[in-house]
Structure formats: structure tokens, C-alpha cells
N, C-alpha and C positions, 0 to 999 in steps of 0.2 A: 414174533418178537416176544421176549419174556414179559416186558411191561404190559403188553396188550393181554397176554394170558392171565397175568395177575389181576388186571382190572376186571376181566370177565368173571374171575372167581369171586370177586368181592364187590359185586354191584351194590351201590348204596341204596338201601331202602329200610323202612322201619315197619315191620309187620304190626307191632303193637299200636303205633300211632295211627296207622290206617284203620285198624279195628276200632280204636277209640273214637275216631272221627265218625265212623258209621254208627257205632253204638250211641254216641251222644245225640245224633240227629234222631235216632229211633226213640230215645227217651224224651227228647224235647225238640219237636219239629222246628221251633223258632230258631234253633241254632244253625239250621241250614243256611239262613241268610248270612250269618257270620262266616261260615265256611265257604260259601259261594263267592265271597269277595276275595278269597285267597286261592281256591283250588278249582280245577275242572277235572273231568274224568280221566284225562290223560296223565294227570299227576300221580295216579295210583299205580304202583308197580304190579301188585297182584291182580291178575286178570278178572277174577270174580269181584274184586272190590270196585274195579272200573265199571263193571256191569251194574253193580248195586248203586253206585253214586250217580251214574248217568240216568238210571231209572228214577232215583230220588229227584233229580233235576226235572224230569218229565212231569212227575206228579206235582212238583212245585209250580211249574209253568201252567199246569192245568188247574191250579188252585185246589188240588185234592190233598187232604191232610196226609202227612207222611208218618206211618207207623208200621209195625210188623205185618199187620193184616193187609193194608193197602199195597205195601211194597211187595210182599210175597205173591199176592194175587196178580199184580202187574208183571212180575218176573215169570210167574207160571204161565201167563198168557203168551209170553214170548218163547216158551219152551226151554227156558234156561234155569229153572229152579234147581234141578239136580246139579247143574254145572257150578252153581255158586254155593252148594253145600246144604241146600234145603232150608226150611224154616228154622230148624234147630241151630244152624250156623248164624242166622240173623239174630236170634234171641241170645245166642252166646256172646255176641259183641256187646250187648247191653250189660253183661254181668262183670266185665273186666275193667270198667271205667270207675275211677274213684269219685269223679264229679263232672257234670257237664259244663261247669263254669270254666274248665280248662280247655274247652274245645278249640279256641283260637291257637293255643300253644300246640295242640296236637296237629292242627292244620298247618301251622308254620313248619313243623318238623317234616311232614309229608312233602310240603313244597320245597324245602331245602334239599331233600333227597332227590326230588324230581329234577331240580336244577342241576345237581351234580351229575345225574345220569345223562342229561341232555348235553352237558359240557363234555362228558366222556365220548358220547356219540359224535359230537361236533369235532372233537380232537381227532377221532379216528378218521372222519371224512377229510380233515385237513391233512393228516398224515398221508392218506392215499393220494390226494391231489399232489402233494409234495414229492412223493416217490414216483408218481406216474404223471408228470406234467404234460397235459395236452393243451393247456392254455398259457397265455402270457403271464409273466410274473405279476403284472398289475392286476390281472383278472383273478389270479389265485389269491392275492392279498385281499382283494375286494370280497371274494367269496368267504375267506376266513374271517374277515372283520364283520361281515354281515351275519354270519352264523353266531358269533359271540354277541353281537349287538342285539340280535333278535331274542336271544336267551335273556339278556339283561332287561329287555323291554317286555319280556314274557309274551312274545308274538310268534315264537317258533312253532311250527306245526299247524299254523292256522291256514286252512284251505278254504273249502266251501262253508258258507254260513247259511243256515236255513232261513227262508224268507220271513218266517214268523218272528225270528229274533231281530232281523233287520227292521221289520215293520214296527216293533216296539220302540226301537231307537228313533225311527222317523216320526212316530206319533209323539214321542216325548219332546223332540225338537219342535214340532208344530205347537204342542201344548205350551212349551216354555216361551216360544215367540209370541203366542197369543196372550199369555199372562203378562209378558213384559210390555206389550203394547207398542213395540218398536219394530220398524221395518228393517233395521240394521241387524243382520244375523251373523256378520263376520267381524273381523278386526277393524276397529275405528281408523279411518284414513285421516281424520282431522279436518276434512273438507265436507261441508254439508251437502253440496250438490253431488259430489262424488259418492258419498254415502247413500244418497237417495237413489242414484242410478245403479250402484253395484251392491248395495246392502253391506258394504264393508268388504274386506279381503277374507276369502274363505280358505279353510284348511285344504291342503292338497292341491291348491291352484297354482299354476305357473302364470305369473302376471308379467307381461312384457311392456316396458316403457321405451319407446323408440323416438328418435329425433335426429336431425342433422346437428353437427357440432355447433355449440353456442346457443342452443335453444333453452338450456337449463335443465337437462334431464338428470344430471347428478344432483343438482339443488332440489329438484322436485322429489327425487327418491329419498334424499336425506330429510326433507320435510316430512315425508310419509313415515320414515324410520323414527324420527323424533316424536311425531304425533302418536304412533303406536306405543312407543316406550313410555312416554310421559302421560298420555291420556288413558291408555288401556293397560299400563304397567306390563307391557309385553316384553319378552326377552328376545332380543334381535341380534342376529349375526350379520356382520357387514364384511364382505370381501371386496377390497378396493385394489383393482389391478392397474389402475391408471394413476391415482393420486396416493401420496403417502398418508399414513394415519393422522399425522399432524395437520396436513392440509384439510382433510375431511373434518376434523374436530374444529378447526378454525371456522369452517363454514357453518357447522352446527352452532357454535358460539355466536357468530354474527347474526344468524336468523333468530336465535333465542333472545339475544340482548338488544337487537336493533342497532347495534354499533356497526358501521360500515366495514365490510370485509377488508378494504384496502388499508383502513386504519389499524385493524387488528394485525394484518401481515407486516405492516411497517412499524408498528408500535406507537403511532401518532394518536394516542388516546387523549381526548379532552378531559379536563378535570371533572366535569359533570357526567362523564361516561364510565368512570371506574366502578361506581357502585352497580350500574347496570351490568357491566362485564362480570363482576364478582358474583352477583345474584344469578346470572345465567349459568355460570360455572357450577354453582352450588346445586342448581336444579338438574343440570346435565350429569353432575357427579354421582347422583344416586340412580340414574337411569340404567337399566340393564341392556346396554349396548356394547357389543363385543366386536372389535375391529381387527381384521387381518389384512395386511397390505403386502402379502407375498406376491412378487411379480410372476406372471406366467404360470399361475397355479393350475394344476390339473383337476379334472373332474373327480378323480379318485381321492385326491388330497382334500378337496372341499367336502366330499362325502365323509371321509374319516374325521375331519375336524368337527363337522356338524354332529356326527354320532357322539363324539366325546362331549361336546358342549351340551347336548340334550341330556346325557346321563348326569353330567356334573351340575349344570345350572338350570336345565329346562330350555326349550326353544319354541318360540311362537311365530317367528318370521325370519326369513333369510333375504338379504339384499346383495346382489352381485353387480359390480360396476367395472367393466361391462363384458358382455358375453363373448364378443369377438377377440378379446385379449386372453381368453382362457386357452389352455392347451388340451388336446384330446389325449386319451389313454391309448397307447399302442399306435400302430401305423394306420394311415388312411390314404386312399388313392388320390384324394384331392382335398383342398381346403373346404370345399362345399360339403363333402362327406364328413369331414372332421367336425364342422359346425353342426351338422345334422345329429351326430352322435352326442355332442355336448348338449344340444337342445333337448334331445330325448332323455339324457342323463339328468337334466335339471327337473324335468317333469317327474321322473322316477324319484328323485330326491324329495320333491314336494310331497309325494304320496308316502314315502318311507318315513319322513320326519313329521308327517301329519301337520304341516303348516304351510302358509303361502310362501312361495319363492318369488321375489321381485327381481327380475333380471333386466338390465339395461342393454339396449342394442343400438347399433348404428344403422343408419339408412344409406342406401346406395345413392350415387350422384344423380340418379334419374330424376329426383325431385327438383334438382336445379334446372333441368331442361324444360320443365313445364312453365306455363305462364304465371300461375299463382303459387307454384311451389308446394301445393298441398300434398302431403304424403298419403300413400296408399299401401295396402298390405303387400302388394307386389314389390314395393320398394325396400322391404326388409333385406338386409345385406347378407350375402353369402349362401343363404339356404331357404328354400320354401318350407323346409321342415319346421322352422321356427314358428311360422304361422300355424301349422298344423298342431304342434305340440302345446302351444300356449292356450290357456283357457280365456285369458283376457289380453287384448292388445290395445295399448293407449299410445297415441301420437301426441307430441307437444309441437304446437305450431304457433308462431308469432308473426303476424303480418308486418309489424314495425321493424322486424329484423332485416327486411329487404328494402333497400333504399328506393328501388324502382317502383314499389307498390305504394300508391296513395291510400292511406288508411286513416280512419278515425279511431281505430282501436290501439291507441298508444298504451304501452305497458299492460296489454291484455294478452293472455295466453289461452289459446284454444286447446283443451284436452279432449282429443277426439277418441272416443271409445269405438274402435274399428272392428273389434271382435269381442263378443261377450257370450260365452257358452251358457250362461245362466239367465240371460235377459236381453233387454233391448240395446240397440246401438244408438249412440247419441253423442253430442258435443256439449261440454260445459265450458264456461269461461272463468278463469282465475286471474286475479291481479298479480303481475310479476314485478317485484321490487328488486332490481338487479343489485343495488348497492349492498343489500344485506342477504342476497341469495335466498329470497323467501317468496313463496306463493301464498296468496290469501284468497278466501272466498270473495267474490265480486261484491256481494252485498255486505257481508259481515263475516269475519273469521269466527269459527265456532269457539265459544268460551271467552271471547274478548269483550 
């Protein structure tokens, strides 16, 4: 095709900018840190420049000063000095730059050209897929979206990471947590006991909240959403497949204002409640909560919307109510297989978005046949894959829900952590206030 031939003839790159980046670092080694925030070796089009920059990165990691002598010696030891043009080429890059103070501008130009080349490559891959479809249209669209999304997030081409780089990140996290003096390393749940047990909600985790109907799983999830958005200033995407967006917001307002939900839905607001209602709406109005109530939404649609939201606004947590109402992409031999694909898709989504995904799930009727109705992992409805994919599984159980059970635990909900990939299994107790759809710490709500 002519358009492809034309593109190949005019590959975007800037020889001068690449040379100026290298020359600036050789004149002032401190500029490497500025450049390193923008570029990596793969951003250079000229092969010799990639070798030079990657070697500079090695020297920096080893805390060896970067100059013509140390750089040329390291490249010589690799047997690549002639390939990059010798010492003369390295010194020549230092003579063409007007000033090292412009190094960020040079790096930005190199990055811009790199992104354009990656877009061209991705476009070619998408064209090949479209002309020779071996996948479903949903899968082709997903591949196309992911290629563009990865470029926008600057993650394309990332494969293996050397363990020494990962160790630096791990050590920094340990050091930060030590300096903070806090056991909470994830997103604030808003509940003290839950934070103590889980350390908050962590990036890339799939967190499952499961319960029989009427236990308050939507209310609990909305409490977690509000706590994350208001306390931690998190940006949260909410997908409601069961309730309308207005019904969800009514519940958020009720919990925030302490005005009974039935009064909010019927409009029977007492004179002394209006100020509480308005104050709650002001607080919620500035929260970064984004609600989508599309019915029967597919996994691919959720993925697309999350990618767009992450680019436009940022994304710190995703909540889905509830898993069994989602539709799978393509055909599945059974509903169990379809739910398994959805479950796996949610775990992949958590990793791709680098944020916790909070998914609500129904339980099978098996819990109703036992004497105390206590839920187990085997009671997760439709698929055992849900249990396998989830990093954390929490059950909500209230003894006072069942009339036949004599209990002293009135208005008390057990939050049973039945699976925890990162720590211990346990059960915490929360107070359940059904009138305002709110859970509270049994001793004291955090921040109250």
C-alpha cells in the first residue's frame, strides 16, 4: 500500500536532538537524571545512540561518573566502541550543543518522535489484524485499544525487568513505609479494623465482596468508595449494573448525611435535616467518583471506559456491582465458563489499570441450606475461578438477618476475610445502620 511505503520512507526521528541529549550528559552528568525521567534507551532511533544511552544508565546505576572516558571505556569492554563511532563520535556530540540547560527540550523531542514511531508500528499491526482477522471483532478492538493505551501510558515494549531494578522499588517502598510509621500500605478503606487486617486496598488486587441478597454488599461497597474518594482523595470508577446512578447516589447521600434513605427517596425531609442533606451533597460534589450504570455491560466495554478515564482523570479504584450481571465477550460454552472469563478479565484489568478492583458477587443458595447460613468460598456463585482469581475475598454475614437464629449480635455485620493473598484470614465486626445504608467501626468510626 502506498501509505505504508510513504511512512517507511519518512520515519520520524531527530538526529540532532538525539546527539544533543548525549552531548549534554557528557558535558554535565547531572543532566542524566533530568533525561532519565523522560527517556529510555528504546526511545532512540539511531542504534548507536541506544547503545550509548543504555551504557550511561548502567554507569549511573553503579554510581560511576558519566564522562567521555568512563563511557568509552565501558563501551570498549563490551566490544562495541567501533560500532558507535569511537571516542571521536562521543566527543563530537559535545560540540554541537548550544547549552546543556536545554536538555529537557532535546529529550522531549526525542520522546515525541519515539511515540510517533510506536504509533506507526501499532497502526501497522492493527491494519494487519483487520485485513487478516483470525480473532473476533471484540478481541481485535481490544488489541487495538490496548496498543494505543500502552503507548499513551508509556508502557509499550515493557517485558522483563532486571531484579536489581525491582529491588530498588521494593526497598523504596519498605523505606517509605518505615518512615511513615504506618501499617497501612494501600488505599484507606475507612474502617480501622479492616485497615489493620488488610493494610488497605493494594494496587493490582482483585477484591471480592460476596453475600446473599439483603446483607448490604452494595452499601458496604459504596461506603468503601466514599471513604477512598473523600479520605484518600482517590479517583474511583463505579459500574452499577443493578441500580441506576440516581439510586446509588441517593445511598451515598443517605450515608453521608445520616438522613434515612426512605426519607430521601420519598422526599419526606424534616426541616432540621435539610442542612445536613445540603452539606452532604457539597462534600460528595467535589469527590472524584464517576458512575456508569449501563446495563449488561461487557468486560471489553469496562476496559475501554477505564482506559479512557485513566488517561482523562486518573484512576485509583474500580467498583463493579455486580459480577454476575456482566456479559462476556464472544461466545462461551456455559455460563460458568463465561463468568470464569469475566473473573479473569477483572484481574487483568486490576493489573493493567494498576489499581484495586472491587467486585461484588452473589452467593449460591447453598448457604441457605446450612444451619447457621455462614458463607464459604465454595458458595461463590457460577464459577470456582472467581475464588482463584481474587486476591481478597470478603463475605458479609449478619446473624440477625435470619429470624430462626437467636442472636445477641443485633445490627452487627461480620466481615469475614476468607481469602487474603497478602496476609492472615480473620473476621471483623462492623455496626450496620440499615436506615442510612452505612457500616461503622464497632468501637468508633475513623475520623468521627
